[in-house]
N, C-alpha and C positions, 0 to 999 in steps of 0.2 A: 355375368360370367366372362372370363377372359378368353380372348381369341387365341388361336394357335399361332406360334411364332412362324410356322411354315404352313401357309394355307394349302389345303388339299383335301383329300378324301376324309381325313380324320375330323375336320370341322363339319363336313357334311353329315357324318354319322352322329355327331353331337346334336346338330339341329334336328335330325330325325328323332333322336331320343327325347329331346325337349318337346317336340310336337306330339309324340306319343303320350307324354304326361299331361300336356295342356288340353288336348282334344277331349279326353274323357271327362275332365273336370268341367269344361265349358258346357259340353252337351248334357251332362248329368244335372248340373245346377240349373241351367236354363230350362230343361225339361221339367224339373221339379217346380220351378216358379210358374211355368205355364199350367201345369197340372193343378196346382193349388189355386190358381186364379180363375179356373173354369168351373162353371156349374154344369155337372154332367149326370146323365142317367147311369144306372148300373151297367147297362150294355157298353156304354162309352168307357166306363172305368175298367171293364174287362179288357177292352182294346188297349187301354193304357198299360195294364198289367203285362200284356204280351209285348208291347213296345218297350217297357222297362226291362223285361228279360233280355230282349235283343240288345238294348243299350248296355246292360251289364256284361253280356257276352262279348260284344264288340269292344267295350272298354278293357276287359281282361285280355283280349287278344292284343290290343294296342300296348298294354302295359308289358306283356311278355316280349313283344317286339322291342319295346323301349329298353328293357333290361339287356336284350341281346345286342342292340345297336350301341348301347352304352359300353358294353364289354368290347365290341369291335373298335369303338372310339379310343379306348384305353390302349389296345394293342397297336393300332395304326399310329396313334399319337406318339407312343414310345419309339416306334420304328422311324418316324419322321423327325425325331429329336425335339418334340414339344417339351418345354420345361416341366419337370416333375411337379412343381408347385401349381402350375396352371392346370395340368392334367388332374391333380387331386382335387383342386377347388371346383373345376367344372364338373367332374364326376360326382362329387359329394352333393353339390346343389341340384344336379339333375336327378340323382338318386332320391333325394328328399322330395323333389317334385313328383316322381313316380310313386313313391311310397305313400305320400299324403292322399293319393287317390283312394286308398282302401278305407281309411276312416271316413272320408267324405262320402264315398259310396254307401257305406253302412248308415251314415246319418241321413242321407237322402231317402234310403229305403225305409228307415224308421219313421221319418217325418211323413212320408207318403202313406205308409200303412196306418199310422196314427190318425191321419186326417180322414180316412174312410171308415174308421170305427166310431167317429163322432156323429151323433144325430143332432142336427141343427134345427132349432125351432124358431120361427119368426111369428110374433103375435102383432096384429095390426087392429086398431080400433077405428072402424069406419062409421060408428054410430055416434049419436049426439050425447050419449051418457058415458061416464067413466066405467071401466071394468075394474072392479076392486077385488083385492085378496085373490089374485090369480095364482093358483097352486097347480103344479104339474106333477103327476105321478107316472112312473115307468117301472119296468121290471128291475128291481135293485135299488130304487131310490125315489125320492120326492123332494120338491123344493118350491118355495114361493118365489115366483118370477119377479113380481112387483107388487107394491102396495096398491097402486092405482095406475091404470093405463088410461089416460085421458083421451078425449076425442082427437082423432087424426094422429095420435102418437103410435109408435111401434117400438118393439123391443126384441132383441135376439137372445136366444138362450140355448146353450149347448149341453147335451147330456151324454153319458156313457151307459149303455144298456148292459146289465150283468145277469140277464135271465131271459125268459120268454114270456110274452104277453103283450097287452096293448099299452099305448101311451094315452093318458087321459088328463083332463083338466077340470078344475072346479073354480068358480068365481062368483062374484055378486055383481049384478047389474040392475040398476033401478030399484034397489032394495030386494031383488028376487035372486034366490040361489040358482046358479046356472052350472052346467057341466056338459061334458061330451067326450067323445073319442077322437083323438087326433090321428092316431094310426092304430089299426086293428091288430097288427101283429108285428113285433120286433123281436130280435134275438141277439144273443151275445156276439160282440165283435162285428156286428152288421150296422153300418152307418146309414145315413140318409138325410133328408131335409124335408121340412113341411112348412107351409105358410098358412097360418090360421088367421082369418079375418072375421072380427066380430061386427055384425050388421045391426044389432039392436034386438031387444026383446028376447035375449038369450039365444038368438039365432047366430049361426056362424058357418063359414065355409072353410074347407081345407083343400089345399093344393099340395100334393106330395110330389117330390122330385126324385 
């Protein structure tokens, strides 16, 4: 962006408008990255939802302030004799910066909401025998996770629940048919995570997060 030919309050208003566009972008994107990188309980996710609402409200307030200060910059710039080309270029670039916050905010909300509707399953084989034909069923679907999960191997599997009921699995270990319940109850649009550890002889443990 080009500076004003006559330094003064007009350039200050432009800097304020730019800051009002940059701050919501940085805070929103950084918050999303931190949110996606953390493993949290549902109570913690609830806290993040409240924080997200405040971030959106604060961002909207800053954007409104940015539009106002951009208008003030145009008025004061004209009065101070700033070249029209510089005014137009600075105003257009700043306006684009402010406007781009809206699709970015929508994208951040969508990505965050999508992440909490995914149920993430981790299967670990701590036994000496492979776990074969590992099949997971859940309300609304089923899928074979892997043909064989060998000793000390692990695999992660994400599902989307479209009904109500349990998450269960079946497998074969040591030539014996095995099976069990991973989660007793899940429902539509409710995400979560569970770690299933096979310990041998069709025994397993589940840690839900």
